[in-house]
C-alpha positions as CSV (number, residue, x, y, z in Angstrom):
1,M,-5.5,89.6,61.3
2,A,-3.0,90.2,64.3
3,T,-3.6,88.5,67.7
4,P,-4.1,91.4,70.3
5,V,-1.7,91.2,73.3
6,A,-5.0,90.0,75.9
7,D,-5.9,87.7,73.3
8,R,-1.8,86.4,73.1
9,R,-1.9,85.8,77.3
10,T,-4.9,84.3,77.2
11,L,-4.1,81.3,74.6
12,G,-0.6,80.9,76.4
13,F,1.8,83.1,74.8
14,S,4.3,84.0,77.2
15,Q,5.9,87.3,77.5
16,P,9.7,87.8,75.8
17,E,11.8,88.9,79.0
18,R,12.9,91.8,78.9
19,P,17.2,92.1,79.3
20,P,18.1,93.5,82.6
21,L,19.0,96.9,83.0
22,R,23.1,97.2,82.9
23,K,24.3,100.3,84.8
24,P,27.1,103.0,82.3
25,R,29.8,101.9,81.4
26,T,31.2,105.3,82.2
27,S,29.6,105.5,86.4
28,L,31.7,102.1,86.0
29,K,34.5,103.9,84.8
30,L,34.7,106.5,87.1
31,R,34.0,104.1,90.1
32,N,37.0,102.3,89.2
33,A,38.8,105.7,89.0
34,L,37.8,106.4,92.6
35,V,38.6,103.0,94.0
36,G,42.4,103.2,92.6
37,W,43.1,106.8,93.2
38,T,41.6,105.8,96.7
39,F,44.6,103.5,96.8
40,I,47.3,105.2,96.2
41,L,45.5,108.8,97.9
42,P,48.2,108.4,100.5
43,N,50.9,107.8,99.1
44,F,50.3,110.7,96.9
45,L,50.1,112.7,99.1
46,G,52.9,112.2,101.0
47,F,55.2,112.3,97.9
48,A,53.3,115.6,97.3
49,V,53.6,117.6,100.8
50,L,57.4,115.3,101.1
51,T,58.9,115.8,97.5
52,L,56.9,117.6,94.9
53,A,56.6,120.9,97.4
54,P,60.1,121.3,98.5
55,V,61.3,120.8,94.8
56,L,59.1,123.1,93.5
57,T,60.0,125.6,95.8
58,L,63.7,124.9,95.4
59,F,63.5,126.2,91.6
60,Y,61.9,129.1,93.5
61,I,63.9,130.3,95.9
62,S,67.4,130.1,93.1
63,L,66.1,132.9,91.7
64,T,65.6,134.5,94.6
65,S,68.6,136.3,97.0
66,W,67.2,135.2,100.4
67,N,69.5,134.8,104.3
68,I,66.6,133.7,105.5
69,F,66.1,136.7,108.1
70,G,64.4,139.3,105.6
71,K,62.6,139.2,102.4
72,A,63.0,136.7,99.3
73,E,64.5,138.8,96.9
74,W,63.8,138.1,92.7
75,V,66.9,138.6,90.9
76,G,66.0,136.0,88.4
77,L,69.1,133.8,86.8
78,D,71.7,135.8,88.7
79,N,72.7,133.3,90.6
80,F,72.8,131.1,87.6
81,A,75.1,133.8,86.2
82,R,77.2,133.8,89.3
83,L,77.9,129.8,89.1
84,L,79.7,130.6,85.6
85,G,82.7,132.6,87.7
86,D,83.0,130.9,91.3
87,K,86.0,128.4,91.6
88,S,84.5,126.7,94.4
89,F,82.1,125.8,92.4
90,H,84.0,124.4,89.9
91,T,86.0,122.7,91.7
92,A,83.0,121.3,93.6
93,L,81.8,120.1,90.0
94,G,84.9,118.4,88.9
95,N,85.3,116.8,92.2
96,T,81.7,115.2,92.1
97,F,82.4,113.8,88.4
98,Y,85.9,112.3,89.6
99,Y,84.1,110.8,93.1
100,A,81.4,109.4,90.7
101,A,83.7,108.3,87.8
102,L,85.7,106.3,89.5
103,H,83.3,105.0,92.5
104,I,80.5,103.8,90.3
105,P,82.6,101.4,87.8
106,I,84.6,100.3,91.3
107,T,81.9,99.7,93.2
108,I,79.5,97.8,90.2
109,V,82.2,95.4,89.7
110,V,83.6,95.2,93.3
111,S,79.4,94.0,94.8
112,L,78.6,92.0,91.5
113,S,82.1,89.7,92.6
114,L,81.7,88.7,95.5
115,A,78.3,88.7,94.4
116,L,79.3,86.0,92.4
117,L,81.6,84.3,95.2
118,L,78.9,83.9,97.6
119,N,76.6,82.7,94.7
120,Q,78.3,79.1,95.2
121,K,77.2,76.8,97.1
122,L,80.6,77.5,100.2
123,R,80.6,76.7,103.8
124,G,79.3,79.6,105.6
125,A,78.6,82.3,102.6
126,A,75.2,83.3,104.7
127,F,77.8,84.3,107.8
128,F,79.9,86.3,104.9
129,R,77.0,87.8,103.5
130,T,76.6,89.0,106.5
131,V,80.0,90.5,106.8
132,A,79.9,92.0,103.9
133,F,76.4,93.6,104.2
134,F,78.1,95.3,107.7
135,P,79.3,97.9,106.4
136,Y,76.1,100.0,104.9
137,I,74.7,99.9,108.1
138,T,77.6,101.1,110.0
139,S,77.8,104.7,111.2
140,I,79.0,106.6,109.0
141,V,81.1,108.5,111.7
142,A,82.8,105.4,113.1
143,V,83.1,104.3,109.5
144,A,85.0,107.7,108.8
145,V,86.7,107.4,112.4
146,V,88.6,104.3,112.4
147,W,89.2,104.4,107.9
148,N,91.1,108.0,108.9
149,M,92.8,106.2,111.4
150,L,94.1,103.2,109.4
151,F,94.4,106.1,106.8
152,S,97.3,107.9,109.0
153,P,100.0,108.6,107.1
154,E,102.8,108.0,110.3
155,Y,100.7,105.4,112.4
156,G,98.4,104.2,110.1
157,P,98.3,100.0,109.5
158,I,97.8,100.7,105.8
159,N,101.1,102.7,105.5
160,Q,103.0,100.3,107.1
161,F,102.2,97.5,105.2
162,L,103.0,99.2,101.6
163,G,106.3,99.7,103.9
164,L,107.2,96.6,103.8
165,F,107.1,96.1,99.8
166,V,106.8,99.9,98.0
167,G,110.1,102.6,99.1
168,G,110.3,105.6,99.5
169,E,107.6,108.3,100.2
170,L,104.0,106.4,101.0
171,P,101.1,108.3,99.9
172,G,99.7,111.0,102.3
173,W,96.0,109.3,102.1
174,T,93.3,112.0,103.5
175,V,96.8,115.0,104.1
176,S,97.1,114.7,100.7
177,K,95.6,117.0,98.3
178,D,96.4,113.9,95.5
179,W,95.3,111.2,97.5
180,A,92.3,112.2,99.9
181,M,89.8,111.7,97.3
182,P,91.2,108.1,95.7
183,A,90.4,107.8,99.9
184,V,87.1,108.1,99.8
185,I,86.1,106.4,96.9
186,I,88.2,103.5,98.7
187,V,85.8,103.8,102.1
188,G,83.1,104.4,99.5
189,T,83.2,101.5,98.2
190,W,84.1,99.0,101.0
191,K,80.7,100.9,102.8
192,D,77.5,100.5,99.2
193,M,79.5,96.9,98.1
194,G,77.2,94.9,100.8
195,Y,74.0,96.4,99.5
196,Y,74.7,96.3,95.8
197,M,75.6,92.5,96.1
198,L,72.8,91.7,98.0
199,L,70.5,92.9,94.9
200,F,72.8,91.4,92.8
201,L,72.5,88.4,94.9
202,A,68.2,88.6,94.0
203,G,69.5,88.4,90.6
204,L,71.7,86.1,90.1
205,Q,69.0,83.9,91.6
206,T,66.9,83.9,88.7
207,V,69.4,83.0,86.2
208,P,67.8,79.4,84.9
209,G,70.8,76.8,85.6
210,E,69.5,75.5,82.6
211,L,71.0,77.8,80.8
212,H,74.4,77.3,82.3
213,E,74.3,73.4,82.1
214,A,73.6,73.7,78.3
215,A,76.7,76.6,78.0
216,R,78.3,74.0,80.0
217,I,77.9,70.8,77.6
218,D,78.5,72.7,74.7
219,G,82.1,73.7,75.7
220,A,81.7,76.8,77.1
221,N,84.2,77.9,79.5
222,A,83.8,79.8,83.3
223,W,84.4,83.0,81.4
224,Q,82.7,82.4,78.4
225,R,79.4,80.9,80.4
226,F,79.8,84.2,82.6
227,W,79.7,86.8,79.3
228,N,77.2,85.1,77.6
229,V,74.7,83.4,80.2
230,T,75.2,85.4,83.0
231,L,75.4,88.8,82.6
232,P,72.3,88.6,79.7
233,C,70.3,87.3,82.6
234,L,72.0,89.8,85.0
235,R,70.6,93.4,82.7
236,P,67.2,94.1,84.5
237,T,69.2,94.5,87.9
238,M,72.5,95.5,86.3
239,F,70.4,98.9,85.0
240,F,69.0,99.3,88.3
241,V,72.4,98.4,90.4
242,T,74.2,101.4,87.6
243,V,71.3,104.0,88.2
244,M,70.9,103.8,92.1
245,V,74.9,103.9,92.0
246,T,75.2,106.7,90.2
247,I,72.6,109.0,91.9
248,Q,73.5,107.9,95.1
249,S,77.6,108.9,93.3
250,F,76.2,112.2,92.3
251,K,74.4,113.1,95.3
252,V,77.6,111.9,98.1
253,F,78.0,114.6,101.0
254,D,78.3,112.6,104.5
255,L,81.2,110.6,104.1
256,I,82.9,113.6,103.0
257,L,81.9,116.0,105.5
258,V,82.2,113.5,108.1
259,M,86.0,111.9,106.6
260,T,88.0,115.2,105.4
261,D,84.7,118.2,105.3
262,G,86.5,118.9,101.8
263,G,90.1,119.1,102.5
264,P,92.7,118.9,102.6
265,G,91.9,122.8,100.9
266,Q,89.2,121.8,98.1
267,A,90.5,118.7,97.3
268,T,87.3,116.4,98.2
269,L,84.5,119.3,97.9
270,V,81.7,118.1,96.1
271,L,78.4,119.6,95.2
272,S,76.1,118.7,98.1
273,Q,78.9,120.2,100.7
274,Y,78.8,123.0,98.8
275,I,75.4,123.4,99.2
276,Y,75.8,122.7,102.5
277,Q,78.1,125.1,103.3
278,K,76.4,128.1,101.3
279,G,73.6,127.7,102.6
280,F,73.7,126.2,106.5
281,E,76.7,128.1,107.2
282,Q,76.6,131.4,104.8
283,F,73.3,131.3,104.9
284,E,73.1,131.9,101.3
285,F,70.1,130.0,100.5
286,G,69.3,131.3,97.2
287,Y,72.6,130.9,95.6
288,A,72.4,127.3,97.4
289,S,69.5,126.3,95.8
290,A,70.7,127.6,92.2
291,V,73.6,124.8,93.1
292,A,70.8,122.0,94.5
293,V,69.1,123.0,91.0
294,V,72.7,122.1,89.2
295,L,72.7,119.2,90.0
296,F,69.4,118.0,89.9
297,F,69.5,118.5,86.5
298,I,72.9,116.7,86.3
299,C,71.5,113.2,87.9
300,I,68.0,113.7,85.7
301,L,70.2,113.5,82.7
302,V,72.4,111.4,83.5
303,T,69.1,109.1,84.9
304,V,67.8,109.7,81.1
305,V,70.8,108.8,79.6
306,Q,71.5,105.6,80.9
307,F,67.1,104.8,80.5
308,L,68.2,105.4,76.7
309,Y,70.9,103.2,76.6
310,N,68.9,100.7,78.6
311,K,66.0,100.4,76.0
312,R,68.1,100.6,72.8
313,K,70.1,97.2,74.3
314,E,66.8,95.9,74.7
315,A,65.7,97.0,71.6
């Protein structure tokens, strides 16, 4: 016969303790999610107001005809159809790819070379790093004025120096349709190389010295150590730099605006400046937005291709 509960207590038997009540998992997850959203909410609101909303507005305006003074008139894809027959747009598109195709590899090579040089234990290395970075923070107007003086066909020191070694006609630089874009690319590379040099320097600090020492013991020369040790370790930094310099090259605007203003003729007219001309000089905001959408998708496409290529290399 079973012992009653009262008898069990009187006999000294202890009641088993009940486990403490646990909070439901769903409420704990919800609280953690709310805490996380609280931390990211200020940044998300800034992104939504300052970036996402203008981008969505851009897509809408690109489908309208609007000169800012009247009401936007819906025209659908007419602005994009107009781009197909716009010779100035074709010229700006070609110049943009021309600038990017030369500026990207030259900037990467020069920046990496500077980083490798200044990563050595040299006297005054910190000073030269500062000197190399200084053009990046210099006023773009001052840079354009000084370089235009240097590129002067008649009185510029660059042509005077070239005249000591080259006979015949010297380059016209910014006043020549053939040499204006190379001049802009030279200045753009000179201005940007310091920033990307610092990124490569940061990447070089993460390369283990033991790998170089092991390669040196195995008989690898300097080029073999660079190609087989340094470059593979720099792959994340190289990928980041490539993406950043690519986007910057396709969006180049200020340097060309103050240095050549798209000239002579349309020799240095790029998409960003064409957007500026159509939007803020001719007040065709709908058409300018359509050009901006094209530039946006070009940057997205190039970036996605770079991500896929990098992912394939890491696989």
